[in-house]
C-alpha positions as CSV (number, residue, x, y, z in Angstrom):
1,M,64.2,-19.8,-19.1
2,Q,60.7,-20.8,-20.8
3,N,58.9,-18.7,-18.2
4,N,61.0,-15.8,-19.3
5,L,60.3,-16.3,-23.0
6,N,56.5,-16.6,-21.9
7,S,56.5,-13.4,-20.0
8,I,57.9,-11.5,-23.0
9,N,55.8,-13.0,-25.4
10,L,52.9,-11.9,-23.6
11,Q,54.4,-8.5,-23.5
12,T,54.6,-8.6,-27.1
13,S,51.0,-9.4,-27.2
14,I,50.0,-6.7,-24.9
15,R,52.1,-4.2,-27.0
16,D,50.1,-5.6,-30.3
17,E,46.6,-4.7,-28.7
18,V,47.7,-1.3,-27.2
19,V,49.0,-0.4,-30.7
20,P,46.8,-2.4,-33.0
21,S,48.6,-1.3,-35.9
22,R,51.7,-3.3,-35.0
23,K,49.6,-6.6,-35.5
24,K,47.8,-5.5,-38.5
25,L,49.9,-3.5,-40.7
26,K,53.7,-4.9,-41.2
27,L,55.9,-2.1,-42.4
28,P,58.4,-2.2,-44.8
29,A,62.3,-2.7,-43.3
30,W,63.2,0.7,-44.4
31,L,60.1,2.1,-42.9
32,E,59.8,0.6,-40.0
33,V,63.2,1.9,-38.6
34,A,61.9,5.5,-39.3
35,K,59.3,4.8,-36.3
36,P,56.4,6.4,-38.3
37,R,53.8,5.9,-35.7
38,L,55.3,8.5,-33.8
39,I,55.6,11.3,-36.3
40,P,52.1,12.4,-36.8
41,L,52.0,13.4,-33.2
42,L,55.1,15.3,-33.5
43,L,53.8,17.3,-36.4
44,A,50.4,17.9,-34.7
45,T,52.3,19.6,-32.2
46,T,54.3,21.4,-34.6
47,L,50.7,22.8,-35.9
48,G,49.7,23.6,-32.6
49,G,52.7,25.8,-31.8
50,M,51.7,27.3,-35.4
51,A,48.1,28.1,-34.4
52,L,49.5,30.0,-31.1
53,N,51.1,32.8,-33.2
54,E,49.2,36.1,-34.6
55,E,50.6,35.0,-38.1
56,W,48.4,31.9,-38.2
57,P,47.7,30.8,-40.9
58,I,51.0,30.8,-42.4
59,S,51.4,30.1,-46.3
60,S,51.2,27.0,-47.6
61,P,54.7,26.3,-49.1
62,K,56.2,27.5,-45.5
63,L,53.7,24.9,-44.0
64,A,54.8,21.9,-46.4
65,C,58.4,22.8,-45.8
66,T,57.9,22.9,-42.0
67,L,55.8,19.6,-41.7
68,G,58.0,17.9,-44.2
69,G,61.6,19.0,-42.6
70,G,59.8,17.8,-39.4
71,A,58.8,14.5,-40.6
72,L,62.4,13.6,-42.2
73,A,64.1,14.6,-39.0
74,A,61.8,12.5,-36.9
75,A,62.6,9.8,-39.3
76,A,66.1,10.6,-38.8
77,A,66.0,10.3,-35.3
78,G,63.9,6.9,-35.2
79,A,66.7,5.5,-37.5
80,L,69.3,6.5,-35.2
81,N,67.8,5.1,-32.2
82,C,67.1,1.6,-33.8
83,L,70.8,1.8,-34.6
84,W,71.9,2.5,-31.2
85,E,69.7,0.1,-29.7
86,T,70.3,-2.8,-32.3
87,D,72.3,-5.0,-29.7
88,L,69.7,-4.5,-27.0
89,D,66.6,-5.3,-29.3
90,K,68.3,-8.8,-30.1
91,R,68.2,-9.5,-26.5
92,M,64.5,-9.0,-26.3
93,V,62.1,-11.4,-28.0
94,R,59.6,-8.6,-28.4
95,T,61.9,-6.6,-30.5
96,S,64.3,-9.2,-31.8
97,N,62.4,-9.5,-35.2
98,R,62.8,-5.7,-36.0
99,A,64.5,-4.8,-39.1
100,L,68.2,-4.1,-37.7
101,P,68.3,-7.1,-35.1
102,A,66.8,-9.6,-37.8
103,G,69.4,-8.7,-40.3
104,R,66.8,-7.2,-43.0
105,L,68.6,-3.8,-43.1
106,S,72.5,-3.2,-42.7
107,K,73.8,-1.1,-40.0
108,S,75.7,1.2,-42.8
109,S,72.3,1.5,-44.8
110,V,70.3,2.8,-41.9
111,F,73.1,5.2,-40.7
112,F,73.3,6.6,-44.5
113,G,69.6,6.8,-44.4
114,A,69.6,8.7,-41.2
115,I,72.1,11.1,-42.2
116,S,70.3,11.6,-45.6
117,C,67.2,12.5,-43.9
118,T,68.9,14.7,-41.6
119,F,70.7,16.9,-44.3
120,A,67.4,16.8,-46.6
121,A,65.4,18.1,-43.4
122,A,68.0,21.0,-42.8
123,M,68.2,22.1,-46.2
124,L,64.2,22.1,-46.6
125,L,64.0,23.9,-43.2
126,I,66.6,26.4,-44.4
127,S,65.4,27.2,-47.7
128,G,61.9,27.1,-47.0
129,V,61.1,28.4,-43.5
130,N,64.1,29.9,-41.3
131,Y,67.3,28.9,-39.5
132,L,65.5,28.9,-36.2
133,A,63.2,26.4,-37.2
134,A,66.0,24.4,-38.9
135,G,68.1,24.6,-35.6
136,L,65.6,23.9,-33.4
137,T,64.3,20.9,-35.3
138,L,68.0,19.7,-35.4
139,L,68.3,20.2,-31.6
140,G,65.2,17.8,-31.1
141,L,66.9,15.2,-33.3
142,C,70.2,15.4,-31.1
143,S,68.1,15.4,-27.8
144,Y,66.1,12.3,-28.9
145,V,69.1,10.3,-29.9
146,I,72.1,11.7,-27.5
147,L,70.0,13.0,-24.5
148,Y,67.5,10.2,-24.1
149,T,68.7,7.2,-26.1
150,V,72.4,7.3,-25.2
151,V,72.5,9.0,-22.0
152,L,69.3,8.7,-20.0
153,K,67.6,5.6,-20.9
154,P,70.0,3.2,-19.7
155,R,71.0,5.4,-16.7
156,T,68.0,6.6,-15.0
157,T,64.4,6.2,-14.1
158,K,63.8,9.8,-14.8
159,N,64.8,9.4,-18.2
160,I,61.4,10.0,-19.8
161,V,61.0,13.1,-17.5
162,F,64.2,14.9,-18.7
163,G,64.3,13.1,-22.1
164,G,61.0,14.3,-22.8
165,V,62.4,17.4,-24.1
166,A,62.9,16.0,-27.5
167,G,59.2,15.5,-28.1
168,A,58.5,18.9,-26.6
169,I,60.4,20.6,-29.3
170,P,58.2,20.9,-32.0
171,P,55.8,23.3,-30.7
172,L,59.1,25.6,-30.7
173,V,59.6,24.7,-34.2
174,G,56.1,25.5,-35.2
175,A,55.9,28.9,-33.6
176,S,59.5,29.7,-34.9
177,A,58.0,29.0,-38.2
178,A,55.2,31.0,-38.2
179,S,56.7,34.2,-36.8
180,G,60.5,33.9,-36.8
181,H,60.8,33.6,-33.0
182,V,59.4,31.5,-30.0
183,G,57.1,33.6,-27.7
184,L,55.7,32.7,-24.4
185,S,52.8,30.9,-26.3
186,G,55.3,28.4,-27.9
187,W,57.1,27.9,-24.5
188,W,53.6,27.0,-23.1
189,L,53.0,24.1,-25.3
190,F,56.4,22.9,-24.9
191,G,55.8,23.1,-21.0
192,L,52.4,21.4,-21.7
193,V,54.2,18.5,-23.7
194,M,56.9,18.1,-21.3
195,L,54.4,17.5,-18.4
196,W,52.2,15.1,-20.6
197,T,54.9,13.0,-21.6
198,P,55.9,11.1,-18.4
199,A,52.3,10.1,-17.6
200,H,51.8,9.3,-21.2
201,F,54.8,7.2,-21.4
202,W,54.6,5.4,-18.1
203,A,51.2,4.2,-18.6
204,L,52.9,1.9,-21.4
205,A,56.0,1.2,-19.4
206,I,53.4,-0.5,-16.7
207,L,52.3,-2.8,-19.5
208,L,56.0,-3.6,-20.6
209,K,57.7,-3.3,-17.1
210,D,58.9,-7.1,-17.2
211,D,60.2,-6.5,-20.7
212,Y,62.3,-3.9,-19.5
213,S,63.4,-5.4,-16.7
214,S,64.6,-8.5,-18.6
215,V,67.3,-6.2,-20.2
216,G,68.0,-4.0,-17.4
217,I,66.6,-0.6,-18.7
218,P,65.5,1.1,-15.5
219,M,62.3,2.5,-16.4
220,L,60.1,3.7,-13.4
221,P,57.6,0.6,-13.1
222,S,60.5,-1.9,-13.4
223,V,62.5,-0.4,-10.9
224,K,59.8,1.2,-8.4
225,G,56.9,-1.0,-9.2
226,S,53.5,0.0,-10.6
227,V,52.1,1.5,-7.2
228,F,54.8,4.2,-7.0
229,T,54.7,4.7,-11.0
230,V,50.9,5.5,-10.6
231,K,51.3,8.1,-8.0
232,A,53.9,9.7,-10.4
233,I,51.5,9.4,-13.1
234,S,48.9,11.2,-11.0
235,R,51.2,14.1,-10.0
236,Y,52.0,14.7,-14.0
237,G,48.6,14.1,-15.0
238,L,47.1,16.8,-12.8
239,A,49.8,19.1,-13.6
240,T,49.2,18.6,-17.1
241,V,45.4,19.2,-16.8
242,F,46.4,22.6,-14.7
243,M,48.9,23.6,-17.5
244,S,46.2,22.8,-20.4
245,T,44.0,25.4,-18.9
246,L,46.5,28.3,-19.3
247,G,45.9,27.6,-23.1
248,I,43.2,30.7,-22.8
249,F,45.9,33.2,-22.2
250,A,48.5,31.5,-24.8
251,L,45.9,31.9,-27.7
252,P,46.2,35.5,-29.2
253,E,42.1,35.1,-29.9
254,G,39.6,32.5,-29.5
255,G,40.8,31.3,-26.3
256,L,37.3,31.3,-24.6
257,L,36.0,28.5,-26.9
258,Y,39.2,26.5,-26.1
259,E,38.8,26.8,-22.5
260,I,35.3,25.5,-22.8
261,M,36.1,22.8,-24.9
262,I,39.0,21.7,-23.2
263,I,36.9,20.1,-20.1
264,P,36.0,17.1,-21.3
265,F,39.3,16.5,-22.3
266,N,40.6,17.1,-18.8
267,A,37.7,15.0,-17.1
268,R,38.5,12.1,-19.2
269,L,41.9,12.1,-18.2
270,I,41.5,12.5,-14.5
271,Q,38.8,9.8,-14.4
272,L,41.4,7.7,-16.3
273,I,44.0,8.3,-13.9
274,T,41.8,7.8,-11.3
275,R,40.9,4.5,-12.2
276,L,44.3,3.3,-12.4
277,R,45.4,4.6,-9.1
278,D,42.5,2.6,-7.8
279,S,44.2,-0.5,-9.4
280,P,47.8,-0.1,-10.0
281,D,48.2,-3.2,-11.3
282,D,45.2,-3.5,-13.5
283,L,47.0,-3.6,-17.5
284,N,43.4,-2.7,-19.0
285,Q,43.4,0.6,-16.9
286,A,47.1,1.2,-18.1
287,K,46.2,0.5,-21.4
288,G,43.0,2.9,-21.7
289,L,45.1,5.6,-20.0
290,F,47.8,5.3,-22.6
291,R,45.5,5.4,-25.6
292,W,43.7,8.1,-24.2
293,S,46.7,10.5,-23.6
294,I,47.5,10.1,-27.3
295,L,44.2,11.3,-28.4
296,Y,44.0,14.0,-25.5
297,M,47.2,15.5,-27.1
298,F,45.8,15.2,-30.5
299,G,42.7,17.0,-29.3
300,I,44.7,19.7,-27.8
301,C,46.5,20.5,-31.0
302,L,43.0,20.3,-32.8
303,L,41.4,22.7,-30.2
304,L,44.1,25.3,-30.5
305,I,43.6,25.4,-34.5
306,I,39.9,25.3,-34.2
307,S,40.0,28.2,-31.8
308,R,41.7,30.4,-34.4
309,I,39.0,30.4,-37.0
310,N,36.5,33.1,-37.6
311,L,33.7,31.4,-35.8
312,S,35.7,30.7,-32.6
313,V,36.7,34.6,-32.6
314,E,33.5,35.8,-33.0
315,F,32.0,33.1,-30.1
316,E,34.8,34.7,-28.1
317,E,33.4,38.3,-29.0
318,Q,29.9,37.8,-28.5
319,T,30.1,36.0,-25.4
320,L,32.2,38.7,-23.8
321,K,30.0,41.4,-25.1
322,L,26.9,39.4,-23.3
323,A,28.7,39.0,-20.0
324,S,29.6,42.6,-20.0
325,S,26.0,43.7,-20.8
326,I,25.0,41.5,-17.9
327,F,27.5,42.4,-15.1
328,S,27.2,46.2,-16.3
């Protein structure tokens, strides 16, 4: 019993080291259940989806409504996730002090807050953006709560592969907010996030595999081991790199600068995956890959936005003219 507690406490320490803000910043109970650390990346991919459209940049009111609605829906999804997993969290030392299992919030107040956030998100998106953006946002919420949390997570090692659709929907929301429809470019970013998600999540799951095993959650490292997981990370990581290079075709303009600037991002990702593949049980390598994967996706979205500014477009035009004159 003591060994199990020591192991789980070690997992808690590892998680705090991977996400330092967990240790340094203690959130209010009502904010903790909303899982605010996950929201910025969801909003970043929403902006990335917007930047892929001809209509970029969109008006400030529509931008605010899109991001505000997305943040509210993400908060509702996080709260409903915490609500569903309250009993599970009680059984793990690492999560037993969360707001719900520790009794700092009641289930009824969390449920009411989640429903209120969902309703507010829907109204904000319907009135300030369009029905498609609102529908896709609610689809993302339901995918996370029902598809991933309720159905897949406790049943299959492929939970994050299929459940990752919830985190990949924000680019579709951004695309629909910008143009009123989801084009091929939006689906490209959707696919990129889908491929990126397993490698990103499994790197963290390697750190916490004993924690998941203790409560019977079939995360891939807990069931198949680190060696098998790292091989899967390598496959999804390489697929992510390949998919990311197709952004030059997804961008309506400025794709050349994006293609050049993505090279160091992909090189670093491959380097970290290779290091982890050589040392599958090295927690420091898993931690490094997990941290970089977050910066990687933020970087992708930032590059998409940078590629749409006038200087990027002019750079592409001048480069193409120079290349044409040389080859002609």
